[in-house]
C-alpha positions as CSV (number, residue, x, y, z in Angstrom):
1,M,61.9,-13.4,80.0
2,Y,63.3,-11.1,77.4
3,R,60.2,-9.1,77.3
4,W,60.2,-8.5,81.1
5,T,63.8,-7.3,80.8
6,I,62.9,-4.7,78.1
7,L,60.0,-3.5,80.2
8,L,62.1,-3.0,83.4
9,I,64.7,-1.0,81.4
10,S,62.1,1.2,79.9
11,L,60.5,2.0,83.3
12,A,64.0,3.0,84.7
13,L,64.6,5.4,81.8
14,L,61.2,7.0,82.2
15,G,61.8,7.5,85.9
16,G,65.2,9.2,85.3
17,C,63.8,11.6,82.8
18,A,61.0,12.6,85.1
19,S,63.6,13.4,87.8
20,V,65.7,15.5,85.6
21,Q,62.7,17.5,84.4
22,K,61.6,17.9,88.1
23,D,65.1,19.3,89.0
24,R,65.0,21.7,86.1
25,L,61.5,22.8,87.1
26,M,62.5,23.5,90.7
27,A,65.5,25.5,89.6
28,T,63.6,27.7,87.2
29,S,60.9,28.2,89.8
30,A,63.4,29.4,92.5
31,D,65.1,31.9,90.0
32,L,61.6,33.3,89.1
33,L,60.7,33.7,92.8
34,A,64.0,35.4,93.6
35,R,63.5,38.0,90.8
36,T,59.9,38.6,91.8
37,G,60.9,39.2,95.3
38,D,63.5,41.6,94.2
39,A,61.0,43.5,92.1
40,L,58.4,43.7,94.8
41,S,61.0,45.1,97.3
42,R,61.6,48.0,95.0
43,I,58.0,49.0,94.8
44,G,57.5,52.4,96.4
45,E,61.1,53.5,95.9
46,R,61.5,57.0,94.3
47,T,62.9,56.9,90.7
48,P,65.9,59.3,90.4
49,A,65.1,62.3,88.4
50,A,66.9,62.9,85.1
51,D,68.6,66.0,86.5
52,E,70.0,64.0,89.4
53,T,71.8,61.5,87.3
54,A,73.0,64.0,84.6
55,P,76.2,66.0,85.4
56,S,75.6,69.5,86.7
57,R,76.5,72.5,84.6
58,A,76.8,75.0,87.4
59,P,80.2,73.7,88.8
60,A,81.6,73.7,85.4
61,K,80.6,77.4,84.8
62,R,82.2,78.3,88.2
63,D,85.4,76.6,87.2
64,Q,85.4,78.5,83.9
65,L,85.0,81.8,85.6
66,A,87.8,81.0,88.1
67,E,90.1,80.2,85.4
68,L,89.1,83.2,83.4
69,F,89.6,85.6,86.3
70,D,92.9,84.0,87.4
71,Q,94.6,84.7,84.1
72,P,95.9,88.4,83.7
73,Y,94.7,89.2,80.1
74,I,91.6,91.1,79.0
75,D,90.9,89.5,75.5
76,P,89.8,86.1,77.0
77,L,87.1,87.9,78.8
78,T,85.8,89.6,75.8
79,R,85.8,86.3,73.8
80,Y,83.8,84.7,76.6
81,L,81.3,87.5,76.4
82,A,81.0,87.0,72.6
83,K,80.7,83.3,72.8
84,H,77.9,83.1,75.3
85,A,76.1,86.4,74.4
86,D,73.0,84.6,73.1
87,D,72.7,81.9,75.8
88,P,70.3,82.9,78.7
89,A,71.8,80.2,80.8
90,Y,74.9,82.3,81.1
91,S,73.3,85.7,81.9
92,G,74.6,85.7,85.5
93,Q,78.1,84.8,84.4
94,L,78.2,87.3,81.6
95,E,77.4,90.2,84.0
96,R,80.3,89.2,86.2
97,V,82.7,88.9,83.3
98,R,81.6,92.2,81.9
99,R,82.3,93.9,85.1
100,E,85.7,92.4,85.4
101,R,86.5,93.2,81.8
102,D,85.5,96.9,82.3
103,R,87.5,97.1,85.5
104,R,90.7,95.9,83.8
105,C,90.1,98.4,80.9
106,R,89.9,101.2,83.4
107,A,93.1,100.1,85.1
108,I,94.9,100.0,81.7
109,A,93.6,103.5,80.8
110,E,95.0,104.9,84.1
111,N,98.4,103.3,83.3
112,F,98.5,104.8,79.7
113,A,97.4,108.2,81.1
114,A,100.5,108.3,83.2
115,K,102.7,107.9,80.2
116,P,104.0,110.6,77.8
117,R,101.1,111.2,75.3
118,T,102.8,110.3,72.0
119,E,102.0,108.5,68.7
120,E,104.2,105.7,69.9
121,T,102.2,105.2,73.0
122,L,98.9,105.3,71.0
123,T,100.2,102.7,68.7
124,S,101.1,100.4,71.6
125,Y,97.6,101.1,73.2
126,R,95.9,100.3,69.9
127,A,97.8,97.1,69.4
128,G,97.2,95.6,72.8
129,Y,93.6,96.8,73.7
130,S,91.6,97.9,70.8
131,F,89.7,94.6,70.8
132,S,88.6,94.7,74.4
133,C,88.8,98.4,75.3
134,P,87.9,100.3,72.2
135,G,86.3,103.2,74.2
136,Q,89.4,103.9,76.2
137,V,91.6,103.8,73.3
138,A,89.5,106.1,71.4
139,A,89.5,108.6,74.3
140,Y,93.3,108.4,74.5
141,E,93.4,109.2,70.8
142,R,91.1,112.2,71.1
143,A,93.2,113.5,74.0
144,L,96.4,113.1,71.9
145,A,94.9,114.9,68.9
146,G,93.7,117.8,71.1
147,E,97.2,118.1,72.5
148,Q,98.9,118.0,69.1
149,E,96.5,120.7,67.9
150,R,97.4,122.9,70.8
151,Q,101.1,122.4,70.3
152,A,100.7,123.2,66.5
153,S,98.8,126.4,67.4
154,A,101.4,127.4,69.9
155,E,104.2,126.8,67.4
156,K,102.3,128.8,64.8
157,A,101.8,131.7,67.1
158,K,105.6,131.6,68.0
159,K,106.6,131.7,64.4
160,A,104.3,134.6,63.7
161,E,105.8,136.5,66.7
162,Q,109.3,135.8,65.5
163,A,108.4,137.0,62.0
164,E,107.1,140.2,63.5
165,N,110.2,140.7,65.8
166,P,113.1,139.1,64.1
167,E,115.7,141.0,66.1
168,E,114.2,139.9,69.5
169,S,113.9,136.4,68.3
170,A,117.5,136.4,67.3
171,Q,118.6,137.7,70.8
172,A,116.4,135.1,72.6
173,A,117.9,132.3,70.4
174,A,121.4,133.4,71.1
175,P,123.1,131.1,73.7
176,I,124.2,132.7,77.0
177,Q,128.0,132.7,77.3
178,D,129.6,131.4,80.4
179,D,131.9,134.4,80.8
180,Q,128.9,136.8,80.7
181,L,127.2,134.9,83.5
182,S,130.5,134.9,85.6
183,E,130.8,138.6,85.0
184,C,127.2,139.1,86.3
185,Y,127.7,137.1,89.4
186,L,131.1,138.9,90.1
187,L,129.8,142.4,89.6
188,T,126.8,141.8,91.8
189,T,129.0,140.3,94.6
190,I,131.3,143.3,94.6
191,R,128.2,145.6,94.5
192,N,129.1,147.3,91.2
193,F,125.3,147.4,90.7
194,T,125.2,149.8,87.7
195,E,127.6,147.7,85.6
196,A,126.1,144.5,86.9
197,R,122.6,145.5,85.8
198,R,123.9,146.1,82.3
199,V,125.6,142.6,82.2
200,C,122.9,140.6,84.0
201,Q,120.0,141.9,82.0
202,E,120.4,139.6,79.0
203,P,120.9,136.2,80.8
204,A,118.1,137.1,83.2
205,E,115.7,137.7,80.4
206,A,116.9,134.4,78.9
207,G,115.8,132.5,82.0
208,D,118.9,132.1,84.1
209,V,117.6,131.9,87.6
210,R,120.7,133.2,89.4
211,A,120.9,136.2,87.0
212,Q,117.2,137.0,87.7
213,A,117.9,136.9,91.4
214,N,120.9,139.2,90.8
215,M,118.6,141.7,89.0
216,A,116.2,141.6,91.9
217,L,119.1,142.5,94.3
218,I,120.5,145.1,91.9
219,S,117.1,146.8,91.4
220,H,116.5,146.7,95.2
221,A,119.8,148.2,95.9
222,L,119.2,151.0,93.4
223,A,115.7,151.5,95.1
224,D,113.8,150.4,92.0
225,Y,111.5,148.3,94.1
226,R,108.9,147.6,91.3
227,Q,111.6,145.9,89.1
228,A,113.1,144.2,92.2
229,H,109.7,142.7,93.0
230,Q,109.2,141.5,89.4
231,W,112.6,139.9,89.2
232,A,112.3,138.3,92.6
233,R,109.0,136.7,91.9
234,K,110.5,135.1,88.7
235,A,113.3,133.6,90.6
236,A,111.8,132.8,94.0
237,A,110.7,129.2,93.2
238,E,114.3,128.2,92.8
239,S,116.4,131.0,94.4
240,S,116.5,131.2,98.3
241,E,118.0,134.7,97.8
242,A,115.1,136.0,95.8
243,A,112.5,134.5,98.3
244,Y,114.3,136.1,101.2
245,L,114.3,139.4,99.4
246,L,110.5,139.2,99.0
247,G,110.2,138.5,102.7
248,R,112.1,141.7,103.4
249,M,110.1,143.8,100.9
250,Y,106.8,142.7,102.4
251,T,108.2,143.3,106.0
252,N,109.2,146.9,105.1
253,G,106.6,147.7,102.5
254,Q,109.1,148.4,99.7
255,G,107.3,148.4,96.3
256,V,104.4,146.6,97.9
257,E,102.1,147.1,100.9
258,A,103.6,145.9,104.2
259,D,102.1,142.4,104.8
260,P,103.6,140.4,107.8
261,A,101.7,137.2,106.7
262,R,103.2,137.3,103.3
263,A,106.5,138.3,104.6
264,E,106.6,135.2,106.9
265,K,105.4,133.0,104.0
266,W,108.4,134.0,101.9
267,Y,110.8,133.7,104.9
268,H,109.6,130.1,105.4
269,Q,110.2,129.3,101.8
270,A,113.6,130.8,101.8
271,A,114.5,129.0,105.0
272,G,113.2,125.7,103.4
273,Q,115.6,126.3,100.6
274,G,118.4,126.7,103.0
275,H,118.8,130.5,103.4
276,A,120.6,131.3,106.7
277,G,119.1,134.9,107.0
278,A,115.6,133.7,106.6
279,K,116.2,131.0,109.3
280,A,117.6,133.7,111.7
281,V,114.5,135.9,111.1
282,L,112.1,133.1,111.8
283,R,114.1,132.1,115.0
284,E,113.9,135.7,116.3
285,R,110.3,135.9,115.6
286,S,109.7,132.6,117.4
287,D,111.8,133.8,120.4
288,S,109.9,137.1,120.5
289,S,106.7,135.3,120.5
290,G,107.8,133.1,123.3
291,I,108.8,136.1,125.4
292,T,105.5,137.9,124.8
293,K,103.6,134.9,126.0
294,T,105.6,134.4,129.2
295,Q,105.1,138.1,130.0
């Protein structure tokens, strides 16, 4: 009896182990079949290329250029050119950056050309733009050197002339007295031309425009038309009286050949400067021209 009990227990244990092994085998087989089916379903699909999965460099380059062009300075462009100069992948970007750098250098050159050409301006130009725009800075420096050389030559010639004519130089350097100018204007106004000519000569030669215009009127009144023409031409740019006198002289052929076209030119200039007599002459000519056309 005892033996039969042991035998039954052993058979039960063996049956349970077989059931467990069967369950494990079925689970393993199901997992294997699932993975195999998944692998088979992917057969024939295209494998992504390496360049499709890697991040693209082109957008990054475009972003760099956008940021580079948005900022207002020139040196970052030059540093970008130096950094990527030996990289063939940046050839297209380098050309665009180079064009933009050159454009900004030209704009800066035009800005400095409009300023007074001095050593201080050159120092500022060098400090700000020698790194990126060396050619433009060098051109400005050459222009300044040439201008300084011309000024030095003119000053040297002036000193030589003063040394040869010390008396004339002293007279030119002497300041014009206000009372002398007042006397010149007064004598011309009261038509004391002989005395006015003596008093007005010096300030006219020193460059006083009204004295020059007075000398033109005085010379014209004294029938010295050659002198009148010379003095009127010197003063006409700023004196309506001198411009009007030139119009009259070309109208009447006094000291010059009569020339209606030149006369009208000077009348127009005088009128533009506010001369009432010149305006009246132009109105008369306009009215005469209108009457002639209606006839």
